[in-house]
N, CA, C and O atoms as a printed pandas DataFrame, in Angstrom:
     atom_number atom_name residue_name chain_id  residue_number  x_coord  y_coord  z_coord
0              1         N          MET        A               1   14.117  -25.708    5.073
1              2        CA          MET        A               1   12.900  -25.060    5.491
2              3         C          MET        A               1   12.203  -24.472    4.265
3              4         O          MET        A               1   12.843  -23.848    3.418
4              5         N          GLN        A               2   10.911  -24.673    4.181
5              6        CA          GLN        A               2   10.128  -24.144    3.074
6              7         C          GLN        A               2    9.908  -22.646    3.260
7              8         O          GLN        A               2    9.562  -22.192    4.351
8              9         N          GLU        A               3   10.111  -21.881    2.187
9             10        CA          GLU        A               3    9.900  -20.439    2.270
10            11         C          GLU        A               3    8.426  -20.119    2.123
11            12         O          GLU        A               3    7.664  -20.891    1.540
12            13         N          LEU        A               4    8.037  -18.988    2.651
13            14        CA          LEU        A               4    6.649  -18.551    2.560
14            15         C          LEU        A               4    6.317  -18.136    1.139
15            16         O          LEU        A               4    7.204  -17.797    0.355
16            17         N          ASN        A               5    5.052  -18.167    0.819
17            18        CA          ASN        A               5    4.556  -17.814   -0.500
18            19         C          ASN        A               5    4.652  -16.307   -0.701
19            20         O          ASN        A               5    4.127  -15.537    0.103
20            21         N          TYR        A               6    5.323  -15.883   -1.777
21            22        CA          TYR        A               6    5.457  -14.458   -2.063
22            23         C          TYR        A               6    4.575  -14.025   -3.226
23            24         O          TYR        A               6    4.779  -12.946   -3.781
24            25         N          GLU        A               7    3.592  -14.852   -3.610
25            26        CA          GLU        A               7    2.682  -14.482   -4.685
26            27         C          GLU        A               7    1.768  -13.361   -4.211
27            28         O          GLU        A               7    1.600  -13.147   -3.011
28            29         N          GLU        A               8    1.184  -12.654   -5.161
29            30        CA          GLU        A               8    0.312  -11.538   -4.827
30            31         C          GLU        A               8   -0.962  -12.038   -4.172
31            32         O          GLU        A               8   -1.539  -13.034   -4.609
32            33         N          ASN        A               9   -1.395  -11.370   -3.152
33            34        CA          ASN        A               9   -2.621  -11.698   -2.432
34            35         C          ASN        A               9   -3.793  -11.056   -3.158
35            36         O          ASN        A               9   -3.898   -9.830   -3.192
36            37         N          GLN        A              10   -4.687  -11.870   -3.745
37            38        CA          GLN        A              10   -5.789  -11.360   -4.538
38            39         C          GLN        A              10   -6.765  -10.530   -3.715
39            40         O          GLN        A              10   -7.355   -9.588   -4.244
40            41         N          ILE        A              11   -6.954  -10.851   -2.433
41            42        CA          ILE        A              11   -7.850  -10.068   -1.588
42            43         C          ILE        A              11   -7.330   -8.637   -1.489
43            44         O          ILE        A              11   -8.102   -7.684   -1.597
44            45         N          VAL        A              12   -6.038   -8.487   -1.285
45            46        CA          VAL        A              12   -5.444   -7.157   -1.187
46            47         C          VAL        A              12   -5.515   -6.450   -2.526
47            48         O          VAL        A              12   -5.828   -5.260   -2.578
48            49         N          LEU        A              13   -5.225   -7.168   -3.629
49            50        CA          LEU        A              13   -5.208   -6.546   -4.942
50            51         C          LEU        A              13   -6.592   -6.134   -5.409
51            52         O          LEU        A              13   -6.713   -5.208   -6.211
52            53         N          ASN        A              14   -7.633   -6.790   -4.936
53            54        CA          ASN        A              14   -8.982   -6.444   -5.338
54            55         C          ASN        A              14   -9.477   -5.184   -4.650
55            56         O          ASN        A              14  -10.459   -4.588   -5.093
56            57         N          GLN        A              15   -8.826   -4.773   -3.591
57            58        CA          GLN        A              15   -9.202   -3.531   -2.929
58            59         C          GLN        A              15   -8.737   -2.373   -3.794
59            60         O          GLN        A              15   -7.831   -2.539   -4.611
60            61         N          LYS        A              16   -9.337   -1.209   -3.629
61            62        CA          LYS        A              16   -8.989   -0.053   -4.441
62            63         C          LYS        A              16   -7.766    0.672   -3.916
63            64         O          LYS        A              16   -7.330    1.654   -4.516
64            65         N          ASP        A              17   -7.204    0.213   -2.815
65            66        CA          ASP        A              17   -6.003    0.831   -2.271
66            67         C          ASP        A              17   -4.804    0.474   -3.140
67            68         O          ASP        A              17   -4.765   -0.585   -3.765
68            69         N          GLU        A              18   -3.844    1.364   -3.167
69            70        CA          GLU        A              18   -2.611    1.099   -3.890
70            71         C          GLU        A              18   -1.782    0.096   -3.099
71            72         O          GLU        A              18   -1.668    0.211   -1.878
72            73         N          VAL        A              19   -1.203   -0.884   -3.783
73            74        CA          VAL        A              19   -0.387   -1.901   -3.138
74            75         C          VAL        A              19    1.062   -1.663   -3.520
75            76         O          VAL        A              19    1.395   -1.549   -4.700
76            77         N          ILE        A              20    1.914   -1.589   -2.517
77            78        CA          ILE        A              20    3.340   -1.405   -2.739
78            79         C          ILE        A              20    4.057   -2.633   -2.201
79            80         O          ILE        A              20    3.886   -3.002   -1.039
80            81         N          SER        A              21    4.852   -3.256   -3.043
81            82        CA          SER        A              21    5.593   -4.455   -2.638
82            83         C          SER        A              21    6.978   -4.051   -2.142
83            84         O          SER        A              21    7.567   -3.078   -2.613
84            85         N          PHE        A              22    7.480   -4.822   -1.184
85            86        CA          PHE        A              22    8.845   -4.622   -0.728
86            87         C          PHE        A              22    9.417   -5.954   -0.286
87            88         O          PHE        A              22    8.694   -6.846    0.159
88            89         N          ASN        A              23   10.729   -6.071   -0.416
89            90        CA          ASN        A              23   11.416   -7.268    0.050
90            91         C          ASN        A              23   11.913   -7.015    1.453
91            92         O          ASN        A              23   12.344   -5.913    1.793
92            93         N          CYS        A              24   11.845   -8.057    2.261
93            94        CA          CYS        A              24   12.229   -7.918    3.656
94            95         C          CYS        A              24   12.858   -9.220    4.113
95            96         O          CYS        A              24   12.269  -10.288    3.945
96            97         N          GLU        A              25   14.041   -9.142    4.686
97            98        CA          GLU        A              25   14.666  -10.325    5.246
98            99         C          GLU        A              25   14.161  -10.504    6.670
99           100         O          GLU        A              25   14.168   -9.569    7.470
100          101         N          LEU        A              26   13.722  -11.727    6.973
101          102        CA          LEU        A              26   13.240  -12.037    8.312
102          103         C          LEU        A              26   14.238  -12.936    9.021
103          104         O          LEU        A              26   14.871  -13.791    8.402
104          105         N          GLN        A              27   14.368  -12.738   10.300
105          106        CA          GLN        A              27   15.186  -13.624   11.115
106          107         C          GLN        A              27   14.555  -15.009   11.022
107          108         O          GLN        A              27   13.329  -15.119   10.996
108          109         N          GLU        A              28   15.357  -16.063   10.971
109          110        CA          GLU        A              28   14.869  -17.420   10.717
110          111         C          GLU        A              28   13.797  -17.858   11.718
111          112         O          GLU        A              28   12.802  -18.464   11.321
112          113         N          ASN        A              29   13.980  -17.563   12.997
113          114        CA          ASN        A              29   12.984  -17.963   13.998
114          115         C          ASN        A              29   11.650  -17.271   13.778
115          116         O          ASN        A              29   10.595  -17.868   13.990
116          117         N          LEU        A              30   11.693  -16.005   13.350
117          118        CA          LEU        A              30   10.454  -15.276   13.053
118          119         C          LEU        A              30    9.744  -15.886   11.843
119          120         O          LEU        A              30    8.522  -16.028   11.843
120          121         N          GLN        A              31   10.508  -16.242   10.820
121          122        CA          GLN        A              31    9.917  -16.856    9.635
122          123         C          GLN        A              31    9.301  -18.218    9.974
123          124         O          GLN        A              31    8.218  -18.550    9.492
124          125         N          LYS        A              32    9.992  -18.999   10.798
125          126        CA          LYS        A              32    9.448  -20.304   11.208
126          127         C          LYS        A              32    8.149  -20.132   11.996
127          128         O          LYS        A              32    7.180  -20.858   11.771
128          129         N          ALA        A              33    8.133  -19.176   12.913
129          130        CA          ALA        A              33    6.940  -18.945   13.721
130          131         C          ALA        A              33    5.776  -18.503   12.839
131          132         O          ALA        A              33    4.648  -18.963   13.016
132          133         N          MET        A              34    6.052  -17.614   11.889
133          134        CA          MET        A              34    5.000  -17.145   10.998
134          135         C          MET        A              34    4.491  -18.291   10.125
135          136         O          MET        A              34    3.285  -18.405    9.906
136          137         N          LYS        A              35    5.375  -19.127    9.633
137          138        CA          LYS        A              35    4.989  -20.278    8.810
138          139         C          LYS        A              35    4.108  -21.235    9.616
139          140         O          LYS        A              35    3.086  -21.700    9.111
140          141         N          GLU        A              36    4.486  -21.534   10.852
141          142        CA          GLU        A              36    3.681  -22.418   11.705
142          143         C          GLU        A              36    2.315  -21.806   11.996
143          144         O          GLU        A              36    1.305  -22.511   11.992
144          145         N          PHE        A              37    2.279  -20.510   12.247
145          146        CA          PHE        A              37    1.013  -19.841   12.514
146          147         C          PHE        A              37    0.090  -19.945   11.299
147          148         O          PHE        A              37   -1.089  -20.265   11.444
148          149         N          VAL        A              38    0.619  -19.678   10.109
149          150        CA          VAL        A              38   -0.179  -19.740    8.881
150          151         C          VAL        A              38   -0.695  -21.160    8.647
151          152         O          VAL        A              38   -1.832  -21.343    8.213
152          153         N          GLU        A              39    0.133  -22.161    8.932
153          154        CA          GLU        A              39   -0.293  -23.552    8.762
154          155         C          GLU        A              39   -1.426  -23.912    9.728
155          156         O          GLU        A              39   -2.315  -24.686    9.373
156          157         N          GLU        A              40   -1.403  -23.362   10.935
157          158        CA          GLU        A              40   -2.427  -23.659   11.938
158          159         C          GLU        A              40   -3.670  -22.781   11.792
159          160         O          GLU        A              40   -4.730  -23.124   12.316
160          161         N          HIS        A              41   -3.554  -21.660   11.091
161          162        CA          HIS        A              41   -4.668  -20.715   10.922
162          163         C          HIS        A              41   -4.819  -20.401    9.432
163          164         O          HIS        A              41   -4.297  -19.394    8.954
164          165         N          PRO        A              42   -5.533  -21.260    8.698
165          166        CA          PRO        A              42   -5.603  -21.117    7.236
166          167         C          PRO        A              42   -6.268  -19.826    6.748
167          168         O          PRO        A              42   -6.120  -19.477    5.577
168          169         N          ASN        A              43   -6.988  -19.115    7.601
169          170        CA          ASN        A              43   -7.592  -17.853    7.180
170          171         C          ASN        A              43   -6.591  -16.691    7.241
171          172         O          ASN        A              43   -6.932  -15.566    6.875
172          173         N          TRP        A              44   -5.381  -16.949    7.691
173          174        CA          TRP        A              44   -4.311  -15.951    7.722
174          175         C          TRP        A              44   -3.265  -16.301    6.678
175          176         O          TRP        A              44   -3.098  -17.472    6.337
176          177         N          ASP        A              45   -2.563  -15.306    6.170
177          178        CA          ASP        A              45   -1.386  -15.512    5.336
178          179         C          ASP        A              45   -0.335  -14.486    5.752
179          180         O          ASP        A              45   -0.596  -13.627    6.594
180          181         N          GLN        A              46    0.858  -14.582    5.154
181          182        CA          GLN        A              46    1.931  -13.692    5.595
182          183         C          GLN        A              46    1.613  -12.230    5.308
183          184         O          GLN        A              46    2.098  -11.349    6.018
184          185         N          TYR        A              47    0.825  -11.955    4.302
185          186        CA          TYR        A              47    0.465  -10.573    3.983
186          187         C          TYR        A              47   -0.420   -9.993    5.079
187          188         O          TYR        A              47   -0.212   -8.868    5.535
188          189         N          ARG        A              48   -1.391  -10.762    5.486
189          190        CA          ARG        A              48   -2.318  -10.305    6.528
190          191         C          ARG        A              48   -1.579  -10.116    7.855
191          192         O          ARG        A              48   -1.830   -9.149    8.573
192          193         N          ILE        A              49   -0.676  -11.031    8.177
193          194        CA          ILE        A              49    0.100  -10.929    9.420
194          195         C          ILE        A              49    0.943   -9.652    9.416
195          196         O          ILE        A              49    0.929   -8.892   10.384
196          197         N          LEU        A              50    1.671   -9.421    8.333
197          198        CA          LEU        A              50    2.539   -8.251    8.272
198          199         C          LEU        A              50    1.740   -6.948    8.284
199          200         O          LEU        A              50    2.137   -5.984    8.939
200          201         N          GLN        A              51    0.611   -6.914    7.561
201          202        CA          GLN        A              51   -0.209   -5.709    7.573
202          203         C          GLN        A              51   -0.740   -5.424    8.972
203          204         O          GLN        A              51   -0.697   -4.285    9.437
204          205         N          ALA        A              52   -1.242   -6.464    9.646
205          206        CA          ALA        A              52   -1.776   -6.282   10.996
206          207         C          ALA        A              52   -0.659   -5.863   11.958
207          208         O          ALA        A              52   -0.866   -5.006   12.817
208          209         N          ALA        A              53    0.522   -6.468   11.811
209          210        CA          ALA        A              53    1.639   -6.144   12.710
210          211         C          ALA        A              53    2.110   -4.708   12.520
211          212         O          ALA        A              53    2.321   -3.990   13.498
212          213         N          ILE        A              54    2.276   -4.286   11.277
213          214        CA          ILE        A              54    2.750   -2.920   11.024
214          215         C          ILE        A              54    1.694   -1.905   11.470
215          216         O          ILE        A              54    2.017   -0.913   12.124
216          217         N          ALA        A              55    0.436   -2.158   11.115
217          218        CA          ALA        A              55   -0.633   -1.235   11.514
218          219         C          ALA        A              55   -0.744   -1.165   13.038
219          220         O          ALA        A              55   -0.887   -0.077   13.596
220          221         N          GLY        A              56   -0.678   -2.313   13.712
221          222        CA          GLY        A              56   -0.747   -2.344   15.170
222          223         C          GLY        A              56    0.409   -1.605   15.810
223          224         O          GLY        A              56    0.217   -0.879   16.786
224          225         N          PHE        A              57    1.618   -1.781   15.271
225          226        CA          PHE        A              57    2.792   -1.085   15.784
226          227         C          PHE        A              57    2.622    0.426   15.661
227          228         O          PHE        A              57    2.863    1.165   16.616
228          229         N          LEU        A              58    2.202    0.882   14.469
229          230        CA          LEU        A              58    2.026    2.320   14.259
230          231         C          LEU        A              58    0.955    2.902   15.178
231          232         O          LEU        A              58    1.117    4.003   15.704
232          233         N          MET        A              59   -0.131    2.168   15.370
233          234        CA          MET        A              59   -1.192    2.633   16.269
234          235         C          MET        A              59   -0.687    2.724   17.705
235          236         O          MET        A              59   -0.994    3.683   18.414
236          237         N          GLN        A              60    0.094    1.721   18.139
237          238        CA          GLN        A              60    0.644    1.739   19.492
238          239         C          GLN        A              60    1.597    2.912   19.702
239          240         O          GLN        A              60    1.729    3.423   20.814
240          241         N          LYS        A              61    2.255    3.330   18.636
241          242        CA          LYS        A              61    3.212    4.446   18.724
242          243         C          LYS        A              61    2.530    5.800   18.554
243          244         O          LYS        A              61    3.200    6.830   18.485
244          245         N          GLY        A              62    1.187    5.800   18.487
245          246        CA          GLY        A              62    0.455    7.051   18.482
246          247         C          GLY        A              62    0.051    7.584   17.125
247          248         O          GLY        A              62   -0.521    8.671   17.043
248          249         N          PHE        A              63    0.332    6.846   16.047
249          250        CA          PHE        A              63   -0.072    7.303   14.730
250          251         C          PHE        A              63   -1.574    7.132   14.599
251          252         O          PHE        A              63   -2.082    6.020   14.739
252          253         N          GLN        A              64   -2.288    8.208   14.333
253          254        CA          GLN        A              64   -3.743    8.181   14.268
254          255         C          GLN        A              64   -4.183    8.424   12.835
255          256         O          GLN        A              64   -3.913    9.481   12.266
256          257         N          ASN        A              65   -4.862    7.442   12.254
257          258        CA          ASN        A              65   -5.332    7.556   10.882
258          259         C          ASN        A              65   -6.496    6.585   10.719
259          260         O          ASN        A              65   -6.373    5.407   11.055
260          261         N          ARG        A              66   -7.608    7.061   10.213
261          262        CA          ARG        A              66   -8.807    6.230   10.089
262          263         C          ARG        A              66   -8.578    5.019    9.171
263          264         O          ARG        A              66   -9.021    3.914    9.484
264          265         N          ASP        A              67   -7.888    5.226    8.040
265          266        CA          ASP        A              67   -7.620    4.120    7.116
266          267         C          ASP        A              67   -6.723    3.065    7.758
267          268         O          ASP        A              67   -6.915    1.867    7.548
268          269         N          LEU        A              68   -5.750    3.512    8.535
269          270        CA          LEU        A              68   -4.864    2.585    9.243
270          271         C          LEU        A              68   -5.659    1.761   10.255
271          272         O          LEU        A              68   -5.461    0.551   10.373
272          273         N          THR        A              69   -6.551    2.418   10.977
273          274        CA          THR        A              69   -7.388    1.713   11.949
274          275         C          THR        A              69   -8.272    0.686   11.256
275          276         O          THR        A              69   -8.424   -0.434   11.745
276          277         N          ARG        A              70   -8.855    1.058   10.125
277          278        CA          ARG        A              70   -9.684    0.111    9.367
278          279         C          ARG        A              70   -8.872   -1.082    8.876
279          280         O          ARG        A              70   -9.335   -2.221    8.931
280          281         N          LEU        A              71   -7.662   -0.817    8.397
281          282        CA          LEU        A              71   -6.798   -1.899    7.939
282          283         C          LEU        A              71   -6.481   -2.860    9.085
283          284         O          LEU        A              71   -6.566   -4.078    8.927
284          285         N          TYR        A              72   -6.115   -2.302   10.237
285          286        CA          TYR        A              72   -5.779   -3.126   11.396
286          287         C          TYR        A              72   -6.978   -3.960   11.847
287          288         O          TYR        A              72   -6.869   -5.176   12.004
288          289         N          ILE        A              73   -8.110   -3.311   12.052
289          290        CA          ILE        A              73   -9.315   -4.026   12.515
290          291         C          ILE        A              73   -9.758   -5.033   11.465
291          292         O          ILE        A              73  -10.126   -6.161   11.794
292          293         N          GLY        A              74   -9.723   -4.626   10.210
293          294        CA          GLY        A              74  -10.118   -5.535    9.133
294          295         C          GLY        A              74   -9.268   -6.787    9.088
295          296         O          GLY        A              74   -9.789   -7.886    8.894
296          297         N          ASN        A              75   -7.953   -6.632    9.267
297          298        CA          ASN        A              75   -7.068   -7.800    9.281
298          299         C          ASN        A              75   -7.309   -8.662   10.516
299          300         O          ASN        A              75   -7.320   -9.890   10.422
300          301         N          MET        A              76   -7.501   -8.037   11.655
301          302        CA          MET        A              76   -7.679   -8.794   12.884
302          303         C          MET        A              76   -9.006   -9.554   12.905
303          304         O          MET        A              76   -9.087  -10.648   13.463
304          305         N          LEU        A              77  -10.050   -8.974   12.296
305          306        CA          LEU        A              77  -11.386   -9.569   12.363
306          307         C          LEU        A              77  -11.861  -10.129   11.025
307          308         O          LEU        A              77  -13.035  -10.474   10.886
308          309         N          SER        A              78  -10.974  -10.224   10.044
309          310        CA          SER        A              78  -11.314  -10.723    8.695
310          311         C          SER        A              78  -12.473   -9.944    8.088
311          312         O          SER        A              78  -13.397  -10.528    7.522
312          313         N          MET        A              79  -12.417   -8.628    8.209
313          314        CA          MET        A              79  -13.465   -7.784    7.671
314          315         C          MET        A              79  -12.932   -6.981    6.501
315          316         O          MET        A              79  -11.759   -6.610    6.482
316          317         N          ASN        A              80  -13.794   -6.709    5.517
317          318        CA          ASN        A              80  -13.442   -5.873    4.394
318          319         C          ASN        A              80  -14.338   -4.656    4.425
319          320         O          ASN        A              80  -15.535   -4.776    4.164
320          321         N          PHE        A              81  -13.804   -3.493    4.733
321          322        CA          PHE        A              81  -14.604   -2.290    4.871
322          323         C          PHE        A              81  -14.901   -1.634    3.523
323          324         O          PHE        A              81  -15.640   -0.651    3.472
324          325         N          ASN        A              82  -14.341   -2.158    2.433
325          326        CA          ASN        A              82  -14.549   -1.555    1.125
326          327         C          ASN        A              82  -15.809   -2.068    0.442
327          328         O          ASN        A              82  -16.174   -1.555   -0.616
328          329         N          GLU        A              83  -16.478   -3.049    1.001
329          330        CA          GLU        A              83  -17.677   -3.610    0.374
330          331         C          GLU        A              83  -18.916   -2.920    0.883
331          332         O          GLU        A              83  -20.025   -3.257    0.469
């Protein structure tokens, strides 16, 4: 199975927000599903998926933060609020 691309995402790096990298082991079925999704939706990548998933999870759990909301909406709608 081909691994996902772990190169830096230039869209994220061009934003003025601080970027923190971390390594994360994914269950094989989750990695396969994410890889298939990225192949079928070229405007998404693993960085955008993970950011949207984490932001969405935190919002669902009641964490309220304007920057988090912007990140979530921006990822879901391909919007950049920094421009």
